[in-house]
Backbone of each chain as nested JSON, in Angstrom:
{
  "chains": [
    {"id": "A", "residues": [
      {"number": 1, "name": "MET", "atoms": {"N": [80.916, 65.121, 87.834], "CA": [80.637, 65.603, 86.624], "C": [82.21, 64.96, 86.154]}},
      {"number": 2, "name": "SER", "atoms": {"N": [81.999, 64.465, 85.081], "CA": [83.693, 64.163, 84.638], "C": [83.981, 65.111, 83.799]}},
      {"number": 3, "name": "ASN", "atoms": {"N": [84.534, 65.88, 83.448], "CA": [85.363, 66.144, 82.249], "C": [85.476, 66.345, 81.028]}},
      {"number": 4, "name": "THR", "atoms": {"N": [85.365, 66.518, 80.153], "CA": [85.962, 65.442, 78.828], "C": [87.132, 66.623, 79.052]}},
      {"number": 5, "name": "ASP", "atoms": {"N": [88.379, 65.319, 78.963], "CA": [89.425, 66.64, 78.733], "C": [90.572, 66.262, 77.77]}},
      {"number": 6, "name": "VAL", "atoms": {"N": [90.595, 67.393, 77.025], "CA": [91.235, 67.115, 75.455], "C": [93.105, 66.934, 75.601]}},
      {"number": 7, "name": "ASP", "atoms": {"N": [93.466, 68.051, 76.0], "CA": [94.601, 68.559, 76.347], "C": [95.762, 68.025, 77.138]}},
      {"number": 8, "name": "GLY", "atoms": {"N": [95.254, 67.341, 77.856], "CA": [95.696, 66.956, 79.046], "C": [95.558, 67.888, 80.225]}},
      {"number": 9, "name": "ASN", "atoms": {"N": [93.885, 68.597, 80.349], "CA": [93.977, 69.736, 81.34], "C": [93.684, 68.711, 82.231]}},
      {"number": 10, "name": "PRO", "atoms": {"N": [93.408, 69.269, 83.937], "CA": [93.061, 68.299, 84.8], "C": [91.8, 68.636, 84.753]}},
      {"number": 11, "name": "GLN", "atoms": {"N": [91.062, 67.848, 85.341], "CA": [89.63, 66.734, 85.007], "C": [88.953, 67.608, 85.99]}},
      {"number": 12, "name": "GLU", "atoms": {"N": [90.068, 67.449, 87.494], "CA": [89.172, 68.103, 88.753], "C": [90.322, 69.455, 89.017]}},
      {"number": 13, "name": "PRO", "atoms": {"N": [88.894, 70.43, 89.651], "CA": [90.051, 71.012, 90.427], "C": [90.824, 70.801, 91.171]}},
      {"number": 14, "name": "PHE", "atoms": {"N": [91.031, 69.87, 91.921], "CA": [92.387, 69.251, 93.106], "C": [93.477, 68.754, 92.247]}},
      {"number": 15, "name": "ASP", "atoms": {"N": [93.309, 68.41, 90.995], "CA": [94.12, 67.482, 90.606], "C": [95.442, 69.028, 90.123]}},
      {"number": 16, "name": "LEU", "atoms": {"N": [94.498, 70.179, 89.787], "CA": [96.228, 71.269, 90.088], "C": [96.688, 71.382, 91.023]}},
      {"number": 17, "name": "VAL", "atoms": {"N": [95.721, 71.736, 92.193], "CA": [96.367, 71.405, 93.817], "C": [97.595, 70.434, 93.942]}},
      {"number": 18, "name": "ARG", "atoms": {"N": [97.408, 69.358, 93.232], "CA": [97.928, 68.228, 93.488], "C": [99.599, 67.974, 92.55]}},
      {"number": 19, "name": "TYR", "atoms": {"N": [99.153, 68.457, 91.406], "CA": [100.866, 69.008, 90.474], "C": [100.833, 69.548, 90.947]}},
      {"number": 20, "name": "GLN", "atoms": {"N": [100.709, 70.315, 92.654], "CA": [101.303, 71.719, 92.963], "C": [102.538, 70.974, 94.252]}},
      {"number": 21, "name": "LEU", "atoms": {"N": [102.818, 69.854, 94.436], "CA": [102.753, 69.569, 95.335], "C": [104.758, 69.065, 95.105]}},
      {"number": 22, "name": "ASP", "atoms": {"N": [105.249, 69.722, 97.005], "CA": [106.413, 70.631, 96.737], "C": [107.082, 71.386, 95.613]}},
      {"number": 23, "name": "GLU", "atoms": {"N": [105.961, 72.248, 95.719], "CA": [106.138, 73.359, 93.985], "C": [106.0, 74.46, 94.653]}},
      {"number": 24, "name": "LEU", "atoms": {"N": [106.221, 75.73, 94.952], "CA": [105.785, 77.251, 95.354], "C": [104.613, 77.935, 95.095]}},
      {"number": 25, "name": "VAL", "atoms": {"N": [103.612, 77.791, 95.71], "CA": [102.64, 78.698, 95.811], "C": [102.305, 79.59, 96.476]}},
      {"number": 26, "name": "LEU", "atoms": {"N": [101.052, 79.981, 95.851], "CA": [100.48, 81.266, 96.192], "C": [99.13, 81.088, 96.757]}},
      {"number": 27, "name": "VAL", "atoms": {"N": [99.235, 81.866, 98.086], "CA": [97.975, 81.772, 98.791], "C": [97.522, 82.647, 98.687]}},
      {"number": 28, "name": "LYS", "atoms": {"N": [96.378, 82.921, 98.725], "CA": [95.137, 84.263, 98.554], "C": [94.212, 83.363, 100.052]}},
      {"number": 29, "name": "LEU", "atoms": {"N": [94.4, 83.8, 101.076], "CA": [93.846, 83.977, 102.276], "C": [92.128, 85.201, 102.798]}},
      {"number": 30, "name": "ARG", "atoms": {"N": [91.667, 84.746, 103.015], "CA": [90.793, 86.331, 104.023], "C": [91.462, 86.915, 105.278]}},
      {"number": 31, "name": "GLY", "atoms": {"N": [90.885, 88.349, 105.175], "CA": [91.822, 88.944, 106.013], "C": [92.762, 89.308, 105.11]}},
      {"number": 32, "name": "ALA", "atoms": {"N": [92.728, 89.842, 104.388], "CA": [93.973, 90.582, 103.607], "C": [95.583, 89.81, 103.801]}},
      {"number": 33, "name": "ARG", "atoms": {"N": [95.246, 88.59, 103.287], "CA": [96.826, 88.168, 103.77], "C": [96.9, 87.272, 102.235]}},
      {"number": 34, "name": "GLU", "atoms": {"N": [98.598, 87.386, 102.471], "CA": [98.951, 85.813, 101.311], "C": [99.557, 84.968, 101.813]}},
      {"number": 35, "name": "MET", "atoms": {"N": [100.324, 84.117, 101.762], "CA": [101.044, 83.147, 102.779], "C": [102.172, 82.613, 100.925]}},
      {"number": 36, "name": "LYS", "atoms": {"N": [102.986, 82.511, 100.837], "CA": [104.018, 82.065, 99.855], "C": [104.481, 80.754, 100.324]}},
      {"number": 37, "name": "GLY", "atoms": {"N": [104.605, 79.558, 99.665], "CA": [105.622, 78.903, 100.804], "C": [105.462, 77.035, 99.494]}},
      {"number": 38, "name": "ARG", "atoms": {"N": [106.254, 76.57, 100.156], "CA": [106.002, 74.994, 99.386], "C": [104.92, 74.507, 100.214]}},
      {"number": 39, "name": "LEU", "atoms": {"N": [104.458, 73.63, 98.981], "CA": [103.451, 72.966, 99.031], "C": [103.61, 71.384, 99.763]}},
      {"number": 40, "name": "GLN", "atoms": {"N": [103.735, 71.278, 101.006], "CA": [103.692, 70.18, 101.211], "C": [102.708, 69.006, 102.206]}},
      {"number": 41, "name": "GLY", "atoms": {"N": [101.246, 69.896, 101.656], "CA": [100.354, 68.629, 101.962], "C": [99.295, 69.777, 101.641]}},
      {"number": 42, "name": "TYR", "atoms": {"N": [97.879, 68.892, 101.655], "CA": [96.66, 69.328, 101.29], "C": [95.897, 68.63, 101.981]}},
      {"number": 43, "name": "ASP", "atoms": {"N": [94.304, 69.415, 101.917], "CA": [93.644, 68.028, 101.778], "C": [92.118, 68.638, 101.055]}},
      {"number": 44, "name": "SER", "atoms": {"N": [90.821, 68.037, 101.758], "CA": [89.685, 68.507, 100.39], "C": [89.612, 69.925, 100.797]}},
      {"number": 45, "name": "HIS", "atoms": {"N": [89.863, 70.448, 101.629], "CA": [89.449, 71.406, 102.486], "C": [89.685, 72.483, 102.306]}},
      {"number": 46, "name": "CYS", "atoms": {"N": [91.471, 72.296, 101.983], "CA": [92.106, 73.156, 101.487], "C": [92.934, 73.401, 102.493]}},
      {"number": 47, "name": "ASN", "atoms": {"N": [93.229, 72.721, 103.61], "CA": [93.978, 72.357, 104.652], "C": [95.169, 72.539, 103.681]}},
      {"number": 48, "name": "MET", "atoms": {"N": [96.339, 72.988, 104.746], "CA": [97.356, 72.688, 103.533], "C": [98.768, 73.227, 104.44]}},
      {"number": 49, "name": "VAL", "atoms": {"N": [99.428, 72.465, 104.201], "CA": [101.007, 72.322, 105.443], "C": [102.432, 73.231, 104.141]}},
      {"number": 50, "name": "LEU", "atoms": {"N": [102.661, 74.471, 104.344], "CA": [103.301, 75.155, 103.594], "C": [104.853, 75.088, 104.415]}},
      {"number": 51, "name": "SER", "atoms": {"N": [106.014, 75.236, 103.514], "CA": [107.42, 75.02, 104.09], "C": [107.817, 76.345, 103.481]}},
      {"number": 52, "name": "ASP", "atoms": {"N": [108.903, 77.145, 104.94], "CA": [109.723, 78.368, 104.215], "C": [108.542, 79.175, 103.82]}},
      {"number": 53, "name": "ALA", "atoms": {"N": [107.993, 79.062, 104.523], "CA": [106.52, 80.057, 104.36], "C": [106.985, 81.389, 104.477]}},
      {"number": 54, "name": "VAL", "atoms": {"N": [105.967, 82.644, 103.75], "CA": [106.449, 83.806, 103.982], "C": [104.97, 84.607, 103.692]}},
      {"number": 55, "name": "GLU", "atoms": {"N": [104.343, 85.051, 104.755], "CA": [102.737, 85.194, 105.582], "C": [102.967, 86.822, 104.794]}},
      {"number": 56, "name": "TYR", "atoms": {"N": [102.494, 87.765, 104.03], "CA": [101.878, 89.14, 103.811], "C": [100.348, 89.734, 104.149]}},
      {"number": 57, "name": "ILE", "atoms": {"N": [100.529, 90.305, 105.096], "CA": [99.552, 91.827, 105.905], "C": [99.482, 92.392, 105.457]}},
      {"number": 58, "name": "TYR", "atoms": {"N": [98.571, 93.0, 104.235], "CA": [97.777, 94.028, 104.0], "C": [97.498, 94.712, 105.044]}},
      {"number": 59, "name": "ASP", "atoms": {"N": [97.549, 96.414, 105.078], "CA": [96.908, 96.992, 105.635], "C": [95.463, 97.37, 105.281]}},
      {"number": 60, "name": "LEU", "atoms": {"N": [94.704, 97.024, 103.788], "CA": [93.748, 97.638, 103.378], "C": [92.921, 96.18, 103.354]}},
      {"number": 61, "name": "GLY", "atoms": {"N": [91.474, 96.477, 102.842], "CA": [90.544, 95.235, 102.435], "C": [91.011, 94.884, 100.844]}},
      {"number": 62, "name": "GLU", "atoms": {"N": [91.939, 95.201, 100.626], "CA": [92.85, 94.84, 99.458], "C": [94.247, 95.115, 99.1]}},
      {"number": 63, "name": "GLU", "atoms": {"N": [94.35, 94.744, 98.914], "CA": [95.704, 94.629, 98.702], "C": [95.852, 95.405, 97.825]}},
      {"number": 64, "name": "VAL", "atoms": {"N": [96.568, 96.632, 97.547], "CA": [96.795, 97.785, 96.101], "C": [97.956, 97.949, 95.773]}},
      {"number": 65, "name": "ASN", "atoms": {"N": [98.885, 98.668, 96.486], "CA": [100.028, 99.154, 96.509], "C": [100.353, 99.04, 97.986]}},
      {"number": 66, "name": "SER", "atoms": {"N": [99.991, 99.267, 99.097], "CA": [100.597, 98.935, 100.373], "C": [101.91, 98.06, 100.632]}},
      {"number": 67, "name": "ASN", "atoms": {"N": [102.694, 98.33, 101.166], "CA": [103.472, 97.539, 101.536], "C": [103.034, 96.73, 102.624]}},
      {"number": 68, "name": "PRO", "atoms": {"N": [103.094, 95.218, 102.58], "CA": [102.683, 94.327, 103.131], "C": [103.541, 94.216, 104.771]}},
      {"number": 69, "name": "THR", "atoms": {"N": [103.315, 93.9, 106.201], "CA": [104.086, 93.143, 107.153], "C": [103.88, 91.932, 106.488]}},
      {"number": 70, "name": "VAL", "atoms": {"N": [106.024, 91.708, 107.029], "CA": [106.076, 90.315, 106.01], "C": [106.64, 89.164, 107.689]}},
      {"number": 71, "name": "LYS", "atoms": {"N": [105.597, 87.96, 107.698], "CA": [106.267, 86.891, 108.601], "C": [106.687, 85.997, 107.867]}},
      {"number": 72, "name": "LYS", "atoms": {"N": [107.462, 85.684, 108.677], "CA": [108.318, 84.244, 107.819], "C": [107.893, 82.872, 108.925]}},
      {"number": 73, "name": "SER", "atoms": {"N": [107.628, 81.718, 108.131], "CA": [107.343, 80.796, 109.587], "C": [108.413, 79.187, 108.384]}},
      {"number": 74, "name": "GLU", "atoms": {"N": [108.726, 78.509, 109.296], "CA": [109.605, 77.663, 108.687], "C": [109.035, 76.366, 108.154]}},
      {"number": 75, "name": "MET", "atoms": {"N": [107.765, 76.314, 108.856], "CA": [106.364, 75.376, 108.182], "C": [105.043, 75.668, 109.079]}},
      {"number": 76, "name": "VAL", "atoms": {"N": [104.152, 76.333, 108.33], "CA": [102.715, 76.806, 108.623], "C": [101.618, 75.68, 108.275]}},
      {"number": 77, "name": "PHE", "atoms": {"N": [101.012, 75.47, 108.99], "CA": [99.501, 75.253, 108.43], "C": [98.508, 76.16, 108.707]}},
      {"number": 78, "name": "VAL", "atoms": {"N": [97.848, 75.341, 107.379], "CA": [97.208, 76.97, 106.628], "C": [95.605, 76.127, 106.788]}},
      {"number": 79, "name": "ARG", "atoms": {"N": [94.609, 76.603, 107.576], "CA": [93.365, 76.338, 107.779], "C": [92.58, 76.806, 106.773]}},
      {"number": 80, "name": "GLY", "atoms": {"N": [91.746, 75.525, 106.192], "CA": [91.252, 75.386, 104.864], "C": [90.286, 76.422, 104.05]}},
      {"number": 81, "name": "ASP", "atoms": {"N": [89.726, 76.757, 105.017], "CA": [88.193, 77.723, 105.408], "C": [88.571, 79.249, 105.699]}},
      {"number": 82, "name": "SER", "atoms": {"N": [89.963, 79.217, 105.241], "CA": [90.26, 81.043, 105.329], "C": [91.569, 81.426, 103.604]}},
      {"number": 83, "name": "VAL", "atoms": {"N": [90.87, 79.89, 103.015], "CA": [91.735, 80.232, 101.435], "C": [90.548, 80.652, 100.469]}},
      {"number": 84, "name": "ILE", "atoms": {"N": [91.056, 81.609, 99.848], "CA": [90.142, 82.298, 99.037], "C": [91.081, 81.101, 97.034]}},
      {"number": 85, "name": "LEU", "atoms": {"N": [91.821, 81.378, 97.118], "CA": [92.621, 81.53, 96.08], "C": [94.223, 80.812, 95.682]}},
      {"number": 86, "name": "ILE", "atoms": {"N": [94.215, 79.542, 95.214], "CA": [96.226, 78.734, 94.673], "C": [96.849, 79.512, 93.795]}},
      {"number": 87, "name": "ASN", "atoms": {"N": [97.102, 79.734, 93.889], "CA": [98.072, 79.957, 92.422], "C": [99.683, 79.236, 92.257]}},
      {"number": 88, "name": "PRO", "atoms": {"N": [100.057, 78.505, 91.475], "CA": [101.219, 77.911, 91.289], "C": [102.388, 79.237, 91.149]}},
      {"number": 89, "name": "ILE", "atoms": {"N": [102.867, 78.654, 91.213], "CA": [104.83, 80.146, 91.517], "C": [105.394, 79.52, 90.306]}},
      {"number": 90, "name": "ASN", "atoms": {"N": [106.053, 79.561, 89.521], "CA": [106.773, 78.985, 88.428], "C": [108.193, 79.628, 89.0]}}
    ]},
    {"id": "B", "residues": [
      {"number": 1, "name": "MET", "atoms": {"N": [50.016, 61.362, 79.794], "CA": [50.699, 61.896, 80.809], "C": [51.792, 61.438, 81.485]}},
      {"number": 2, "name": "SER", "atoms": {"N": [51.911, 60.096, 80.872], "CA": [53.827, 59.749, 80.828], "C": [54.334, 60.622, 80.096]}},
      {"number": 3, "name": "GLU", "atoms": {"N": [54.516, 60.992, 78.545], "CA": [54.804, 61.823, 77.534], "C": [55.034, 63.164, 78.23]}},
      {"number": 4, "name": "SER", "atoms": {"N": [54.161, 63.703, 78.877], "CA": [55.183, 64.99, 79.211], "C": [55.387, 65.712, 80.654]}},
      {"number": 5, "name": "ALA", "atoms": {"N": [55.602, 63.742, 81.284], "CA": [56.57, 63.637, 82.311], "C": [58.081, 63.929, 81.667]}},
      {"number": 6, "name": "ALA", "atoms": {"N": [58.088, 62.751, 80.696], "CA": [58.77, 62.873, 79.469], "C": [59.735, 64.389, 79.532]}},
      {"number": 7, "name": "ASP", "atoms": {"N": [58.453, 65.367, 78.887], "CA": [58.792, 66.186, 78.383], "C": [59.333, 67.05, 79.574]}},
      {"number": 8, "name": "VAL", "atoms": {"N": [58.829, 66.935, 80.795], "CA": [59.148, 67.607, 81.843], "C": [60.75, 67.42, 82.358]}},
      {"number": 9, "name": "LYS", "atoms": {"N": [60.963, 66.054, 82.433], "CA": [62.608, 66.032, 82.557], "C": [63.096, 65.925, 81.785]}},
      {"number": 10, "name": "LYS", "atoms": {"N": [62.45, 66.188, 79.703], "CA": [63.593, 66.728, 78.939], "C": [64.065, 68.152, 79.343]}},
      {"number": 11, "name": "GLU", "atoms": {"N": [63.447, 68.274, 79.871], "CA": [63.449, 70.036, 80.05], "C": [64.146, 70.272, 80.964]}},
      {"number": 12, "name": "SER", "atoms": {"N": [63.798, 69.524, 81.937], "CA": [64.393, 69.998, 83.516], "C": [66.286, 69.864, 83.17]}},
      {"number": 13, "name": "SER", "atoms": {"N": [66.215, 68.065, 82.565], "CA": [67.906, 67.977, 81.908], "C": [68.945, 68.761, 81.105]}},
      {"number": 14, "name": "LYS", "atoms": {"N": [67.777, 69.845, 80.994], "CA": [68.703, 70.648, 79.31], "C": [68.615, 72.125, 80.687]}},
      {"number": 15, "name": "LEU", "atoms": {"N": [68.352, 72.613, 81.889], "CA": [68.552, 73.555, 82.319], "C": [69.612, 73.184, 83.966]}},
      {"number": 16, "name": "ASP", "atoms": {"N": [69.864, 71.401, 83.341], "CA": [70.384, 71.013, 84.515], "C": [72.368, 71.704, 84.649]}},
      {"number": 17, "name": "PRO", "atoms": {"N": [71.976, 72.688, 85.746], "CA": [73.46, 73.507, 86.266], "C": [74.617, 72.224, 85.823]}},
      {"number": 18, "name": "SER", "atoms": {"N": [75.028, 71.684, 86.387], "CA": [75.909, 70.43, 85.887], "C": [76.013, 70.448, 84.942]}},
      {"number": 19, "name": "LYS", "atoms": {"N": [75.457, 70.288, 84.133], "CA": [75.259, 70.281, 83.04], "C": [75.629, 71.194, 82.341]}},
      {"number": 20, "name": "PHE", "atoms": {"N": [75.17, 72.224, 82.696], "CA": [75.862, 73.81, 82.075], "C": [76.933, 73.815, 82.193]}},
      {"number": 21, "name": "LEU", "atoms": {"N": [77.527, 73.687, 83.156], "CA": [78.682, 74.225, 83.942], "C": [79.812, 72.649, 82.892]}},
      {"number": 22, "name": "SER", "atoms": {"N": [79.091, 72.181, 82.318], "CA": [80.565, 70.884, 81.943], "C": [80.413, 71.293, 80.336]}},
      {"number": 23, "name": "GLU", "atoms": {"N": [79.654, 71.524, 79.998], "CA": [79.207, 72.315, 78.369], "C": [79.876, 73.719, 78.424]}},
      {"number": 24, "name": "ILE", "atoms": {"N": [80.302, 74.818, 79.721], "CA": [81.158, 75.588, 79.265], "C": [82.454, 74.978, 79.611]}},
      {"number": 25, "name": "ILE", "atoms": {"N": [83.077, 74.089, 79.637], "CA": [84.346, 74.139, 79.96], "C": [85.566, 74.217, 78.769]}},
      {"number": 26, "name": "GLY", "atoms": {"N": [86.514, 75.834, 79.144], "CA": [86.749, 76.042, 78.198], "C": [86.708, 77.019, 77.29]}},
      {"number": 27, "name": "ASN", "atoms": {"N": [86.04, 77.363, 77.816], "CA": [85.165, 78.974, 77.445], "C": [85.564, 80.536, 78.347]}},
      {"number": 28, "name": "ALA", "atoms": {"N": [85.486, 81.714, 77.816], "CA": [86.036, 82.586, 78.925], "C": [84.846, 82.917, 79.423]}},
      {"number": 29, "name": "VAL", "atoms": {"N": [85.31, 83.046, 81.303], "CA": [84.114, 83.093, 82.673], "C": [84.524, 83.502, 82.819]}},
      {"number": 30, "name": "THR", "atoms": {"N": [83.336, 84.724, 83.882], "CA": [84.338, 85.787, 84.797], "C": [83.519, 84.846, 85.49]}},
      {"number": 31, "name": "VAL", "atoms": {"N": [84.068, 84.645, 87.377], "CA": [83.545, 84.501, 88.643], "C": [83.822, 85.313, 89.682]}},
      {"number": 32, "name": "LYS", "atoms": {"N": [82.248, 85.799, 90.087], "CA": [82.596, 87.02, 90.97], "C": [82.15, 86.263, 92.3]}},
      {"number": 33, "name": "LEU", "atoms": {"N": [82.841, 86.573, 93.067], "CA": [83.484, 86.079, 94.408], "C": [82.392, 86.991, 95.428]}},
      {"number": 34, "name": "HIS", "atoms": {"N": [82.396, 86.589, 96.396], "CA": [81.769, 87.264, 97.647], "C": [82.519, 88.524, 98.343]}},
      {"number": 35, "name": "ASN", "atoms": {"N": [83.588, 88.443, 98.095], "CA": [84.017, 89.955, 98.276], "C": [84.444, 90.777, 97.464]}},
      {"number": 36, "name": "GLY", "atoms": {"N": [83.717, 90.894, 96.25], "CA": [83.107, 91.027, 94.758], "C": [84.499, 91.726, 93.974]}},
      {"number": 37, "name": "VAL", "atoms": {"N": [85.898, 90.912, 94.591], "CA": [87.391, 90.696, 93.042], "C": [86.172, 89.609, 92.025]}},
      {"number": 38, "name": "GLU", "atoms": {"N": [86.558, 90.275, 91.23], "CA": [86.252, 88.989, 89.895], "C": [87.559, 88.181, 89.327]}},
      {"number": 39, "name": "TYR", "atoms": {"N": [87.192, 86.714, 89.094], "CA": [88.028, 86.814, 87.923], "C": [87.441, 86.18, 86.474]}},
      {"number": 40, "name": "LEU", "atoms": {"N": [89.029, 86.922, 85.407], "CA": [88.424, 86.282, 83.779], "C": [89.105, 85.278, 83.669]}},
      {"number": 41, "name": "GLY", "atoms": {"N": [88.749, 84.772, 82.867], "CA": [89.635, 83.398, 82.813], "C": [89.126, 82.348, 82.17]}},
      {"number": 42, "name": "LYS", "atoms": {"N": [89.765, 81.566, 81.473], "CA": [88.898, 80.38, 80.611], "C": [88.644, 79.075, 81.498]}},
      {"number": 43, "name": "LEU", "atoms": {"N": [88.018, 78.458, 81.758], "CA": [87.423, 77.25, 82.382], "C": [87.755, 76.172, 82.601]}},
      {"number": 44, "name": "GLN", "atoms": {"N": [89.06, 75.767, 83.218], "CA": [89.658, 74.366, 83.444], "C": [88.576, 73.32, 83.682]}},
      {"number": 45, "name": "SER", "atoms": {"N": [88.196, 73.436, 84.793], "CA": [87.741, 72.523, 85.627], "C": [86.577, 72.913, 86.694]}},
      {"number": 46, "name": "ILE", "atoms": {"N": [85.816, 72.629, 86.976], "CA": [85.336, 72.177, 88.26], "C": [84.414, 71.57, 88.663]}},
      {"number": 47, "name": "ASP", "atoms": {"N": [84.021, 71.311, 90.485], "CA": [83.76, 70.225, 91.11], "C": [82.043, 70.467, 91.624]}},
      {"number": 48, "name": "GLY", "atoms": {"N": [81.609, 69.761, 92.347], "CA": [80.292, 69.912, 92.96], "C": [80.324, 70.89, 93.989]}},
      {"number": 49, "name": "TYR", "atoms": {"N": [81.929, 71.526, 94.348], "CA": [82.129, 71.827, 95.556], "C": [81.844, 73.442, 94.741]}},
      {"number": 50, "name": "MET", "atoms": {"N": [81.623, 73.685, 93.196], "CA": [82.085, 75.127, 92.758], "C": [83.572, 75.381, 92.995]}},
      {"number": 51, "name": "ASN", "atoms": {"N": [84.334, 74.482, 93.682], "CA": [85.518, 74.349, 93.242], "C": [86.159, 74.794, 91.832]}},
      {"number": 52, "name": "ILE", "atoms": {"N": [86.81, 76.067, 91.533], "CA": [87.172, 76.134, 90.146], "C": [88.303, 76.348, 89.399]}},
      {"number": 53, "name": "VAL", "atoms": {"N": [88.846, 75.744, 88.618], "CA": [90.279, 76.165, 88.049], "C": [90.045, 77.072, 86.961]}},
      {"number": 54, "name": "LEU", "atoms": {"N": [90.866, 78.129, 86.837], "CA": [90.737, 78.857, 85.361], "C": [92.655, 78.627, 85.144]}},
      {"number": 55, "name": "ASP", "atoms": {"N": [92.221, 79.28, 83.855], "CA": [93.265, 79.472, 82.985], "C": [93.689, 80.67, 82.685]}},
      {"number": 56, "name": "GLU", "atoms": {"N": [94.446, 81.495, 82.012], "CA": [95.016, 82.785, 81.935], "C": [94.15, 83.602, 82.748]}},
      {"number": 57, "name": "THR", "atoms": {"N": [93.618, 83.854, 83.694], "CA": [93.359, 84.405, 84.497], "C": [93.828, 85.634, 85.121]}},
      {"number": 58, "name": "LYS", "atoms": {"N": [92.808, 86.718, 84.654], "CA": [93.096, 88.39, 85.332], "C": [92.196, 88.238, 86.145]}},
      {"number": 59, "name": "GLU", "atoms": {"N": [92.945, 89.448, 87.947], "CA": [91.955, 89.637, 88.681], "C": [91.614, 90.857, 88.183]}},
      {"number": 60, "name": "VAL", "atoms": {"N": [89.738, 91.244, 88.774], "CA": [89.216, 92.603, 88.257], "C": [88.295, 92.495, 90.061]}},
      {"number": 61, "name": "ILE", "atoms": {"N": [89.703, 94.168, 90.723], "CA": [89.683, 94.3, 91.103], "C": [88.517, 96.016, 91.327]}},
      {"number": 62, "name": "ASN", "atoms": {"N": [87.391, 95.783, 91.747], "CA": [86.103, 97.579, 91.999], "C": [86.46, 97.783, 89.93]}},
      {"number": 63, "name": "GLY", "atoms": {"N": [86.202, 96.929, 89.342], "CA": [86.647, 96.956, 87.381], "C": [88.128, 96.747, 87.476]}},
      {"number": 64, "name": "ASN", "atoms": {"N": [88.982, 97.206, 87.779], "CA": [90.286, 97.521, 87.403], "C": [90.383, 95.617, 87.509]}},
      {"number": 65, "name": "ILE", "atoms": {"N": [91.259, 95.896, 86.057], "CA": [92.337, 94.338, 86.194], "C": [93.606, 94.732, 86.899]}},
      {"number": 66, "name": "GLY", "atoms": {"N": [94.281, 93.518, 87.645], "CA": [95.109, 93.742, 89.0], "C": [95.553, 92.935, 88.126]}},
      {"number": 67, "name": "ARG", "atoms": {"N": [96.395, 91.849, 89.264], "CA": [96.996, 91.052, 88.818], "C": [96.615, 89.851, 87.726]}},
      {"number": 68, "name": "THR", "atoms": {"N": [97.591, 89.372, 86.786], "CA": [97.631, 88.354, 86.291], "C": [97.947, 86.56, 86.933]}},
      {"number": 69, "name": "TYR", "atoms": {"N": [97.622, 86.087, 86.532], "CA": [97.951, 84.859, 86.941], "C": [97.783, 83.363, 85.676]}},
      {"number": 70, "name": "GLY", "atoms": {"N": [98.678, 82.443, 85.769], "CA": [98.419, 81.442, 84.839], "C": [97.471, 80.429, 85.446]}},
      {"number": 71, "name": "ASP", "atoms": {"N": [97.419, 79.533, 86.06], "CA": [96.597, 78.369, 86.612], "C": [96.109, 79.647, 88.227]}},
      {"number": 72, "name": "VAL", "atoms": {"N": [94.714, 79.195, 88.29], "CA": [93.896, 79.867, 89.69], "C": [93.229, 78.917, 90.232]}},
      {"number": 73, "name": "PHE", "atoms": {"N": [93.32, 78.078, 91.353], "CA": [92.536, 77.443, 91.973], "C": [91.27, 78.554, 92.462]}},
      {"number": 74, "name": "LEU", "atoms": {"N": [90.095, 78.101, 92.837], "CA": [89.759, 79.329, 93.139], "C": [88.543, 78.559, 94.716]}},
      {"number": 75, "name": "ARG", "atoms": {"N": [88.746, 78.296, 96.083], "CA": [87.689, 77.378, 97.063], "C": [86.177, 77.819, 96.993]}},
      {"number": 76, "name": "GLY", "atoms": {"N": [85.639, 76.781, 96.654], "CA": [84.24, 76.802, 95.726], "C": [83.154, 77.426, 97.107]}},
      {"number": 77, "name": "ASN", "atoms": {"N": [83.98, 78.046, 98.167], "CA": [82.83, 78.399, 99.569], "C": [82.613, 79.846, 98.981]}},
      {"number": 78, "name": "ASN", "atoms": {"N": [83.782, 80.499, 98.463], "CA": [83.727, 82.122, 97.881], "C": [83.343, 82.182, 96.469]}},
      {"number": 79, "name": "GLY", "atoms": {"N": [82.787, 82.012, 95.83], "CA": [82.106, 82.054, 94.529], "C": [80.833, 82.442, 95.093]}},
      {"number": 80, "name": "LYS", "atoms": {"N": [80.215, 83.962, 94.563], "CA": [78.407, 84.252, 94.419], "C": [78.251, 83.568, 92.884]}},
      {"number": 81, "name": "TYR", "atoms": {"N": [78.829, 84.385, 92.465], "CA": [78.599, 83.219, 90.312], "C": [79.227, 82.978, 89.351]}},
      {"number": 82, "name": "LEU", "atoms": {"N": [79.191, 82.214, 88.41], "CA": [80.144, 82.357, 87.706], "C": [79.503, 82.704, 85.974]}},
      {"number": 83, "name": "GLN", "atoms": {"N": [80.148, 83.418, 85.381], "CA": [78.915, 84.222, 84.082], "C": [79.968, 83.209, 82.872]}},
      {"number": 84, "name": "TYR", "atoms": {"N": [79.367, 82.551, 82.15], "CA": [79.758, 82.634, 80.758], "C": [79.607, 83.72, 79.584]}},
      {"number": 85, "name": "LEU", "atoms": {"N": [80.97, 84.486, 79.189], "CA": [81.319, 84.519, 78.419], "C": [81.254, 84.14, 77.06]}},
      {"number": 86, "name": "LYS", "atoms": {"N": [80.328, 84.472, 76.133], "CA": [80.291, 84.171, 74.703], "C": [82.178, 85.423, 73.463]}},
      {"number": 87, "name": "LEU", "atoms": {"N": [82.867, 84.708, 74.347], "CA": [84.507, 85.497, 73.477], "C": [85.57, 83.487, 73.215]}},
      {"number": 88, "name": "PRO", "atoms": {"N": [86.02, 83.709, 72.104], "CA": [86.974, 83.371, 71.811], "C": [88.487, 82.97, 72.857]}},
      {"number": 89, "name": "PHE", "atoms": {"N": [88.44, 82.323, 72.863], "CA": [89.396, 81.936, 73.9], "C": [90.746, 81.231, 73.053]}}
    ]}
  ]
}
């Protein structure tokens, strides 16, 4: 499916991820977890390597306002199957 | 006989899902995930795995608008459906 592209928007979804290499991303994961970190690498399964990563673990099924448990890690590998969404942080 | 077959083919290509999806790029959509969360935004791109990128995205949890994101990449396996909204964006 080649998407006609008028104004330089990504033509396929993984383009967005590629543009975020070496940038900060927020990754929402299964199990009410989130991970922020600098994207070092990824593949088509959404396996990712993040540096200077911070993991936020929420108590509820959905993070509403509860303050999460925070875990820091210098370098972390995230298995793609637990990824829900990837969001660039400016 | 061959004519009717051609008609069927014509008809099925009208309903081709990937054609539909490529036609609605740039429009407002909601994407519902299996976990019940919905994302409302402008469809930027989609691939054969149903990986989706939305722009100007609002997260809707239990009908309440939660966080907003600029761009969002949604991994295809989490998607339940994508709804085309006839809204101007």
